[in-house]
C-alpha positions in Angstrom: 8.7 6.3 9.2 11.2 5.1 7.0 7.8 3.0 5.7 8.7 2.1 2.5 12.1 2.8 2.0 15.0 0.5 1.8 18.1 0.5 1.0 21.6 1.8 3.0 20.1 5.3 3.6 16.7 5.8 3.5 16.1 8.8 3.4 14.7 10.3 6.8 10.8 10.9 7.3 8.9 12.9 10.1 4.7 12.0 10.2 3.0 14.5 8.8 -0.3 14.5 11.5 1.4 18.1 13.2 1.8 19.6 10.2 -1.0 19.2 9.1 -2.6 20.5 12.3 -1.1 23.2 12.5 -2.4 24.3 9.0 -5.8 25.2 9.9 -8.7 23.1 11.9 -12.4 24.5 13.6 -14.0 23.4 15.9 -17.6 23.0 15.2 -20.6 22.8 17.1 -23.0 19.6 17.1 -25.7 18.8 19.5 -23.8 21.1 21.6 -21.0 18.6 21.3 -17.7 20.4 20.1 -16.1 18.7 17.7 -12.8 19.1 15.6 -12.6 19.4 12.0 -10.2 19.2 9.6 -9.6 21.1 6.8 -9.8 18.8 3.4 -6.6 17.6 1.8 -7.0 19.6 -1.3 -7.1 22.7 1.6 -3.5 21.2 2.9 -1.6 21.2 -0.9 -3.4 24.2 -1.2 -1.4 26.3 1.6 1.7 24.0 1.1 2.0 23.7 -2.7 1.9 20.7 -3.4 -0.8 17.3 -5.2 -3.2 15.8 -2.7 -2.0 13.3 -3.8 1.4 14.0 -2.2 -0.8 14.5 0.8 -1.8 11.4 1.2 1.4 9.5 0.8 3.0 11.8 3.1 0.1 10.7 5.6 1.0 6.7 4.7 5.0 7.3 4.3 6.3 9.9 6.1 6.9 13.0 5.1 10.5 13.4 4.1 13.4 16.2 5.7 13.8 18.3 2.8 10.1 18.7 2.1 8.8 18.9 6.0 11.7 21.9 6.3 10.0 23.5 3.5 6.6 23.0 4.4 6.7 24.5 8.2 8.7 27.9 7.0 5.7 28.2 3.6 3.2 28.4 7.1 5.3 30.1 9.0 6.7 27.9 11.3 10.2 26.6 11.9 10.6 22.5 11.9 11.2 22.0 14.8 8.1 24.2 16.2 6.8 21.3 14.6 9.4 18.1 15.3 11.1 18.4 18.5 13.1 15.5 16.5 13.2 17.5 13.2 17.7 17.4 13.8 17.7 14.1 16.7 19.6 12.2 13.9 21.2 14.5 12.0 24.7 14.4 11.6 26.8 17.7 12.0 29.7 17.5 10.4 32.7 20.6 9.3 35.2 21.0 7.1 38.0 23.1 7.9 39.8 24.4 4.4 43.9 24.5 5.4 45.5 27.6 3.5 49.3 26.4 3.0 50.9 29.9 2.2 54.9 30.3 1.4 57.3 31.4 3.0 58.4 35.0 0.4 62.1 34.9 -0.9 
């Protein structure tokens, strides 16, 4: 999800729904029907250490990778536990440093 982002390197974003689902859900019974009751945005924001407006923005635009990693860790999970595609598009390049030594004379 890169909604609302443009330019040569838009920041990669993920759907925030799986994260919010992991924060907490409760099941309530009404008239012999079990209903899933999601916690409020304020509660979710408090758990993640962000403002409620941030939760609304993430719902609209997606959560940036850097925040997704921190949010997952904050609730005690690895990002891959929430988003299996977390590392899908990340280029892993290794930089090697070569050291030249001169032989002593």
